[in-house]
N, C-alpha and C positions, 0 to 999 in steps of 0.2 A: 438330425433328418436330412439328407442333400439338398442341395436348393433348388433342385427340378421339381423336387417333390410338396416343397412350400413357400408360399410366399407371402410376404405381409400386403395387407389392400391396401389397394392406393386409391380409396375411394375419395371422393371430395367432398359427399356429403355426411362423413361420421362428425358427430359433436366432439369439438376442444375437452381434453380430460378424459374422454372414455376408449380405455383401451381396446387396440384394434386385437381381435381374434386372428389369430393366422390361416388361412387359407389353404385346405386340405386337399391337394391335387393328388387324388386318389385311381384317377382314369388317366393309364400309361399308353402312350404310343405301342404298337405292335412292333414298330418299323424305327423307333429313335430311343431318347433316352428323355425326350419329354414329355410332362405330366400335365395335367387336366382337373379342373375344381368341376367339371360335366360331361357325360358322357357326351353329350352332342356337338361338345367344342372339340371331345379328340376322336369326333369321329368326320368330323369337318376338316379337321387337319390332317388324319391319314390318306384322306380323297387327294392329296399333295403326293401320298406315295404309290395308292394303288390307280392312279389316275379317271378314279371312274366320277361320272358328270351325269347327276342323276335328273337336272333339270334342263328340260328340251324342250326346244320354241317349238310351237306349233307352225309358226309359218315358213321356217327353212328346217334345215341338218341340225341347227348348231346345239351344242351342250353346254351346259356350266355346272361349276362345284355348289355355285350359290344362286338363292334365288333372286338377290338385288341384281348380278350380276345379268339374270335373265332380263331382267325388267329395263338395265341400263341397255342391253343388247335392242330391246323391244322398240325402245324408244330414239333408239340415234340411227338404226339399218332398217325399221318397220314403218317409220313414222308417214312415208309417201304411200305406201300400199294402202292403205284405206283398213276400213273393219274394226274391228272396237280393241282397244289396247290395252294390256294389260297394267294392269294398279294391283296396289299392292294389297293388303288382307285386311288392314284398317280401312282405307278409302274404300275400298267396295263395297263394306258392307253396308247397309242400309242405315241409317239413324245413328251410327256409328259416332261419338261425340271425342274429343280432341282433348285427351289427355293433357296431366299436367307435363311440361319437357323434364320436369327433376324426374317423377316415378313413370316413365314410360310403361305402359301395359302390353304385354306380348297378344296379337292374334290368337285367339281360341278356333281352333279351325275342327270341327266334328270329327270325331276316329269312331268306329264301331267300336262298342267295349268289348266284346270278346277277342276284336282283334288287338285289343290294348294288352287283355288278359294275357292271351297267348301268348304275345311276345315277352308278356315282363315272366311268365312262368316257364319259359325256356331260353332265357335270358339269366336268370339268376341273378336280376337287378344290374347286369351287365347288358350293354346293348354293342353289337359286333358290328361289324361296317356293313356285311349285307343287309340286316334288320335296318341300321341306320339310312342306308340307300334306299328301300324297301319303303319305309316312315316319309324321307324326303320326298321320293317320286308318289307316293300316296297324299300327301301333303297339293304337289302340286297337281296332279290331275283333278281335283277336287276344286283348286280354284278354276283349272280349265274348263270344268266343267259349268261352273256359275257363268265363267264371262260365256261361252257358249252360246247356253241360256238368252243373252239379251242379243244374239244376233238375228235381226229379222229375215234376213237373206239366206238364211241356212233354213232347210226343212226339217220338221220335228224328228225323221229319219234321222238326218246328215248330225245332228246335235247329241246323240246318241251310239252312235255308231260312224267312225272315218276310217280313211285306212291311214295305217300306218306311216304318216309320213317324214319318220325322226326317224327310219333308220337308214343304214346304207345300202346303196344299190352295189352291183356286183359293175366293177368299175371298167371291164370287158365288153358290157351289155348295155346300151342305152335304151330307156324304157319310155314310153309319152312324151315323144316329140311333139314339141310347143306348148305345152304345156302352160308355160310361164313364159313372156317374152321376156330376151332380157333387157328392153327399154324398161319393164315392169318393174325390174331388180335393181336397187343402188347399191351396185356391186362397190362401189369405193368405200362407203362407210362401213362393209361389210369385211373387205381386206384392210381397213385402217384399226378397224376395232380388234381384231384376231392380234394384233399387234402385243397390248394387254392380257393376253388371256393367254394360259397354259396351251402348251403345244395339248393336242386333242386325241392324237396318234401315235406318240413314242411309247413303248413300251418301258415301266419301270422297273427300277431292280428286284423292288419286293415281289412283283408277279414272276421274277426270273425264280428266286431264290427260295420262292414258299414249298415248295417240293424236292432240295435239291437231296441227293442220294448224297450218305455219310462218306465212302471212298473218293465220290468225286469231289468232296470238300477238300480233301488230303491232295490235291495234285496239284502241282505245281505248273502255269500257264505261262511260258516266256516268250511265246511269238508273237512275231509281227504282224500288225494288219492290215499294211498296204503292202502295194504291190511291189514287187522285188526285183530287180533291184532299182524298178524305174519310180522313186517315192515323189518325184515331184508331179505323177499322174494323179495317184492315189491321195490325196491326203490322211493324215493320222486318223483313224478310228474315233479316238477320241474326242477330237475337235468340235467344240457348239458350234452348230448354225443358226444363224438370225431366221427369228420367225416375221418377221416383216409382210409385209403384203405381198410385195415381187419376189419372197423367197419363200412363199410356201411348199410344202410338200405337196409332191405330187398329189397324194389322196385326198389333199382337201383343194388342190386344184382341179381335180376330177370333181370333186363332190359340187362344185360350182355349174357343171354342164348341163345337168338337168333338173329343176327345181318344181316341186309339186304343188298343187294347188292350195292355199290356206286354208285350214281345217284343225280343230284340237285335236292334239296329241292323242294317239292312242297307248295305255298301258301293255305291255310288255305278257307271255304268259303267268308271271310269276310274280304278277299286279295282285293287291288285296280286291283289285276290282275285277274280277273278271268278266262280266257283263260288260265292260267298256272295252272289252278287247276284239279288234277285229274292223272291218273284213277286210281278209286278206284276199287279192287279187292281181292277175298281172297285168291289168288296165283298169281305170278307175270305172267302176259297175256303172257312176250316173254317166260317165260320158262315152259308154260301146251301147253299140249299133242295138235297135231291139228297147221292148218297154221295160223300164224298168223294176226289179225283185227286190221284194222285203228279204232285208238281213236276218238270217236261221240259223240257231246254231245247233248241232246233230246232237241226238239223246242216247244218253252211253246206256247200251243194255245192263240192266242189273235185275238181281233178286229184288221182288216187291214186299215178298211176305214168306212167312214159314211155311204155306200151303206150296208157295215153288219152290224153294230149296227143298222142302221132303220128295218135290217131284221129282227136282234133279236127281236127288240121290238114288229114288226108286228107280230113276233110266239108266246111272251109274250102274246099278246092280243087273239091270235087264240086260244090259249090253255086256259087262263083264261076266261073263261065264267062269274063270278060274278064280275071280276073285282079286288079282292082282293087284287091283289100286285099292284095297280093305288091310287093313280098317284106315289106312292111313286119311284116306280122301276123308273118309266120314266126322275124323275129328276137325275137320274145316270148318268154322263157323260164317254163317251167312255173311256175317261184317268183314272176314277173310278173303270171301270169295268176290264180294263186291268192289273189296277194294283192290285185287288182280285184273276184277272186270276194267272198272274205273282208269287205273293205271296204262294197260293195255290202248284203250278203244281215243284215250287223255293224249299218249306221248308216241306212240307206235302206228296205230292206223294210219295216220295220216299220210304215213310216208308210203303205205302199200294198201289204198284204199279196196279191199279185193271183198270185202264181207260186208254184206247190206244190215245199217243197224237196224232198221227197223223191222227187220224180219229175222234178226238174232236173239231168241229168245235163248237165257242161260239153261233155263228147265227141258226148252225143249229138241236144242239143238242136238247132235251124237256129242257121247261124251266125250272121244276123241279130239272131238274139235276142240271143245270145249276145254279139255285139258293142256292142250296145246297153246292155245290162246291163253290162261291162266299161268303157264310156266312163263309166256314173255312179260305179264303183267305184273309177275313175281320177282322177274329182273330188275323192271323198272324199278319196282320199291325194294332194290338192293336185298331180296331174300334169294339166297343164292339155291338154301336148300331146300328150300319148300320150292323156287323153278327147277332144280334138278328131279324132286318128286313128280310133279305135274308132268313133265318133259319124260321121263323115261316110262309113265304110264299110260301115254297119249301113244307112244312107241307100239305098247306091249297091246292097247287098243287095235290099234291098225294091224297089226300083226297078226291079229286074231283072226279078226274079219277077212283077212284075207286067203289065213292059212285051212279057217272053215269052209272057202265057199268051192263045192265040186270042182266047177271050171271058171279060169280068168279069164273076164274080157273086159279090155280094155274101155270097150263101148260101152259096158255096163257098170261100169266101176261108178260109185255114186262120188258126187262135187265135195262132198265133205272129207273123201280121202284123199284126192288129190291137196284139198285144203292145209288140214291136217298135217299131212308128211310134207309141207309147203313150210308151214310154220314151224314143224322138227328138225327139217335141216338147216334152216336158217337160224334157228337155236343152237345148232352141234356147230353150224360153220365156222360162226364166229365167238363160240365160244373161249375161243384160246385153247383146247385139248384138242391136239392132233389126233385121237381117236372119233372125235366125233366128226372132223371133218372127214377123215378115210371113211366112215359109215356115209356121211352124206356125199360121198363119189361114188358109192357100189350103188346108191338108189336112184344116180342119176339117169340112170336109161328107163328104169322104170316109170319115173314123174315123166318123162317125155313120150314115154308111149302114153299115159294116161292123156295125157296133153289131146296127142293126135286122134284117140277112137272120142276119146269127149267132144272134138270138137270136129270129127265128122257125122257125131250127132246131134251137136246143133246146126249143122247144113241140113240136114234131112228133115228136122222141124221146121226151118227157115221155108225150104222150097215146100213146104206141104201147105204152108197159107199165100202159096200162090200170090205173092205182092201184097197182100192184107195185113194193115198194120195191125201189130198183138195188142194185147189189151196189158194193163199195167204189170197184172201178176206174171204174165208170159213175160213181159219185156226184163222184167227183175231176173227173172230165172235167168234168161238167155246173159243180160248184161253180168249177172254172176259166175258165169263162164266164162266169158268174155275176157273179166278183169284177173281172172284166178290164172288164165293161160298168159294174158302180159305178165303175171306179176311172177308167175315161175322164167318166165323169158328174163325179165329185169333180173331174176336171182340169178339165173345163171350166168348170164351177162358178168355180175359182181362176183361171181368163180374165177370167171376168166381173167377177169380186171386185177385181180387182188393175187389167185393162184396158179393164172397161166391155164385154166382146165381148159381144155378142148370143148367148145360151144357146141351144148346136145340139142339145142333147136337152132333152126334159122329162122330168116325171119321170111323165106319162099313159104314155109310152114303155113302162117296163118293169109295169104295174098290175099283174098276179097272179103276176108272178115272185119268186119267193124270196127273204128278205134275205139278205145274207150268215150262215154261220153263226161259231161260234164257235172263236178261235183254234188252242183245245182240241182239238176235232174235225178243222177242218182240216190241221194236224200230228199228227194221231190216228196212232200206230204198230199196225195191224191185225196179231190174231195170227191170226183165223180172222172166215170172212164170219158165223158166230152173236154172236161177241164185237162185232162191228162193226153189225150190226142192232140189237143192244141197246145201243147207244152212240147208235144212230140216232135210237131210238123213245125214248131219253130227252134230246134234244133238243129246241130252244123251235124252231119254225117258222112265220116270221110272213111274211106277204106284205107288198110295196110299198101295195097300197091300202090293206091293216087296219089297217097304223102310221099310215101319214097318216089314217085317216080316225080313226082316235083320239086322237092328238095334237091335230086340232081340234077333235075335242069334249071333250077335257079330260082324258082316259084316259089315265093311266103303263102301256107298252109293256114287256115284259120281252121283248128283243132281243140281240143281241150287241153286241160292242166297232166292228166294222165296220159294223154294221149304225146302229149309234149317230150315226158320222160320214156316213154316206149320209142320213140323215131331216135333221140338220142342215142340209144342204147342199139337200134340196130344203126345206126353208121359209128358206133365206136367198134361194131363189131366187125364191119365191114373194113375199117382202118385194121382189126386184128390181121382178118385172113389177108390184107394187102403185104402186111410187113411179114408173115411166117407162111404165104406163097413162094417158092423160089422162082416160079415163071413171073411172077408179079411184080418183084424186086425192081427192074427195068421198065415197069409200067409209067410213062408221067401219064398219059390219058387219066387214067384211072386215080393215078393222086390226084390231079387236078380236079375229077368229076368229087372226088372226097372233100377236097378243100373246100370246095363250091358249095355242097351240103350241110358243110359243116356253117360257114357263113349263111346259108340259106335259113337254116335252124334258126340263128339267132337272130336273124331278121323276123321271122315269124313268133317270136314272143310277143313284138308288138302287136300283133292278130288274134294271140290269143283267148278263146272264148272265158268273158268272165265269170267269177266266182262269188257267191255272194254266203259263202259258208266260210262262220268264223272257225279260226283254228285257235285253241288258244297256248300256241307255243311260243318261246321266246327266240327269234333268228334274226339276225341283222340284213334281211331281205323282207320287202314289203308283201310278196309275191305268196301263193300258197307252198308250202313247202314241196310236193313236187317241182316247183319250177327249179328252189332253190339248189333240190338235189341233183337238177338234172342240168344246172350249170356247171357243177362240181365233176359230172362226167364230163362235160363239154371242155372245160377244161384240160382235164387228164388224157383227152382222145386229143386235142388236138399239140399235146407234147409228146404222146407216142407217135405222131408223123415225124416227129424227129429223132425220138430217143426211146427204144425199147429197153428197160431194164429186167427181162425174161431172167436172169440168175436171180436178181435178189426176187422175183416173184415164185421160182421154182426154191427156194431156199425158206420161202415162208411156210410152205407148206408144212414144214416140220418142226417148227416153231421153237427153233433153237435161236435166240438172241444175239450170241456170239457170231453163229452162223452169218444169220440173216445182216448184221449190221458189216461183218466182213463182205460181204458183198455190193453193198451198199457201198463201201469205203475203194474197194475196186474194182469199180465202174465209173472211173473218173474219165477212162481214156473214152468211153463212150461218149463221155459229154463234150459236146467239139464249139471252140470258139469261131459263131460262122454268122452272120445278118440274119438268117432264119434261127437261129439258137438266140436271138436278142429276142422273139418274136413269143417264144418259149417260157422265157425268163421273165417277159413281160405276164403271161397267164400264171406263172408260178408270183410272181410278188400279187398280183391280184388276190390272189390264194390268201397267201398271207398276211396283205394288208386288210382284210376283213375279220380278221383275229385282232389285228394291231390296231383299228378303228375301235372295237369293240372291248376290248382290255382285255388279257390276256388270263388274267385270273379270273376277270368273272367267266369268261368263254370258257376255260378251261371246268369251272365248277358248274356250268349250264349246260353245255355242248351235250354231253352225254345224255341226258334227257330229253333236250328237245330239238336236236340235230340229227339227223340219221345218219345211220351207218355209212353211208356214201363219204361222207366229209373226211374222215381219216383214213378211208379205203384210195380214195381220190388222192389228197392232199398226200400220200406215202410219196409216189414217182415226182410229183412235182417238189418237195422238201429235200427228196436226194437231187435232185438236177438242180436246183438253185445252192446247196450246197457245195456241191464240184465245182458247180460253174465259178461260183463265187474264191474256192478253192484255185482252182487254175489261176483267177485273173489275179490271186494276190503271190503267184507261184513261177509263170509264166515267165520266160525271159523274152515271151512275144510282147510289146508295150502294146497297151491296151487301148481302143480306139474311142473316139468320141462317143460314140453310142454306147459302148461297154460303160463309159465312165458315167454316164449319165445313170446308166440302170444299177450299179452299182450304190453310187451315191443316193438312191430313190431307195434302195434296200436300207442303207445304212439309215438314213435318214427316220426309217421307224424307231429305232432303238434311241433312249437318252443315254447318256456318259455311263451310272450308275450301272444300266442292265446290262453294256456292255463288259462292263468291268467288274463284276462281284466280286474280287479275287484279289482285289488292289494287283494285278498284276495282268499284263495286256494280254487279249483274247482275240483269236482271229474271226472275222465276220461270219466266216464259212462255218468255224465250228461253234459261234453264238447261236446260228439260226438251227440247227441239228438240236444243239443242247436245249432252245426254246418251244423248238415242238415236241422234242421230247417229254419235257415236263407237261406241259401242255396236258397231250393224252394221256400221263399217268394222273392226271391228277384227281376225277372222279370217272370212277368204269363200271359202265355194264354191261359191252359188252369186251369179255378178255384177250381178242385180238388185241385191242386199241391200248393195254398195257402192255404185252409183246410190241407193237411198233414201239411204245414210248421207249420201253427199254433198250432195243436195237439202236434209237437214235440217239438214246444218252451215251450210247456206247460208239456210235459212230463219231460222235461229238469227241472222245476223248481220242478215237485213235484221230483225226485231225488234229488237234493241238498238239497230241503225241508227236504226229508227223515232225510238228514244227517243232517242239522239242527238242529232237532228234538230227534236225537240220539245222538247229541253230547252235547245239552243241560242238559241232565240228569247227566253229571260226568266233575267237571271241569280237570281232570286229563288226560285220554284218551277217545278215541272216540268208547264210546262200539259197539259193531257188533248185527244185528237181533236176531239173534239165541243164543247168550250170553247173551242176557237180558230175550227172550221169549216172544219178542214184536211181535207183528203183524198190523202194521200201516194200515188202510184204504185208500189206493192211492184217493178215490173218495171224502172222507174228507178234506184230503189234499189240493187236486184242489179246491175245493169249501171255502175254504179258502184262496187261493190265488187270486180267482175270487173275493173276496168280500173286 
């Protein structure tokens, strides 16, 4: 047996004369040759490869590999903050007696028996990395819950729910200014303590090589990673950087910019304790204006009994005259239907909340809408066959309804037709099937016509009240219509962003229409009409025209999280029209107003209405998912002001990864080197830094189900721009400026040596960034479009490294640059040669 597998026990407590039994080390590390006798030791060791840090400080955003490091951090850094200090499990337990030093006993932390049995059954006696991290986080949060109960200054609600202060803010936006004074935070111990800790935001080699393509592993990468021929300006990519206080990476420096209030940490959406998740809010709801509101968890619509299940089946038979959904739908059990509903409303609904949870009855809604909801729920459950069955059935039922109407009128079209068609278009557009995208594009005008007709009917209903406040039932009906219009508007904006589709709805279509309310008001459980009217009067009502004019005039606006997503979509489409219009290309005034609107939108985040709805999703942002998604569009919009990758967007329509990758690489001439481009690269850095701080493998496994589709769609432009800018910096003859050097090093510091060099040969930073992004998108696939993007980025990375190899083969001394040789290689030919 190898020495790594067994080793003699070195315990001093073994009596003399007794033969020592070798310790069997059966738990082998996934990433190296080391082996361990216990699975928890292996899991702790593997964190050095995966960079996972499950122990989070409740008083700042620091994370740690082991709990003892967290305790040391709390004693040294937060000793002056006051509050209840962290203690070990043995010291904390009342009545605990000191155990003899020779035979120390491990503190026992109570876990649910069902949780342990589930882990043992699913792991076959072996605990993988994610399960180990979940267990350690489980232990940590139980300890934090006990500590929080001892704090007399926290009220009862705050001890149960607290905003997630451990997650990472987007570095381009500063939230809650003045939350904590710099004088209250002992910065020196924090900076010095980080010297002894591993890098928190570097990406390890295991995260890069976990899903490598077999063809990619056979390639030879010989390109240099520094700017040529100016090697004295960009140091080698493999060089280590000190992690001392003054040399902290920019991500950690920005981390200390705004610190939240001290409170118990909140686990993410994958925690074994879902009741502790939340609240999520763009501002701390306890600090926001107005009376405090209770924290609530939305009710997920379910079939509660066999009677409701039978009623749903009868409703399906009544609406399906042609029996297109039979017998496949009849074979679905009550448990399978509820599982799909649970996936939709927990994983997708919060990203586009146009359905009203309280009034959505699975046995009462139209079957076409129910099937469209189940289709997306089945996608998030990774059951594609069932998802397509539901999707096709929903499309057929909508078609039957429209064909059987004697005279179609968009004014008389029921709302469920628009909602089910919207979900079917979302399913088809991001499925990764070009035929589905063609179908979605063909009915855009029909859905836009439905929005116009339905909005006109809503206007007539509102004017008929003559200023009187609507009842709760009337308001839910009107708000459901408004939210559906805006959901269509946002989806059409994503089609424009991704595929360069001509916008089908203008913001002028809404004009005096009210923006969506807060999620708290939308999900409010009404006791009586009086309390409802009081809640409605306390809410902020802003029309689209008022918000639009204020943003373009530099005046911050207070509106809801959903309204924030709507307004960034309006600004994006304004930027799109500016860049596509021939007359507006030289309009400096319009471009200035667009930049002003973007800056004002960013400032308005601080005034966003607080939310008291718990959203059980794992995301690196403490706000509502709609805010997190809007920030992705915000970064993309800022980049669009400088770089327009129209050719890449057009190639995406036809879902050919080689063609998309060729357009990516051939767009290198569009990416200029200028001071304005540095600002765009900073947004690109913010995008990839979020992934680096969370951990590339963790994001790859969780973002598909917890993050919205906006993030891979918006990140495509940013990562293409970043990779091409890095490539130009590495190969242009023009010397790199000081600003460019700083930005280059910021990007490089996100990677450790092994991550950059997994094939024992140098790989350029530009190629590494593209390959990293492609591997992450291909890790877990819910929407097929992300797999297409992942394949395209990996081919783009191969093209960039192949470009370097082709240049390097021309000289044995130094690697020449493109411009020094006067060569313009065709990326299409490069990709074709790789494919062959």
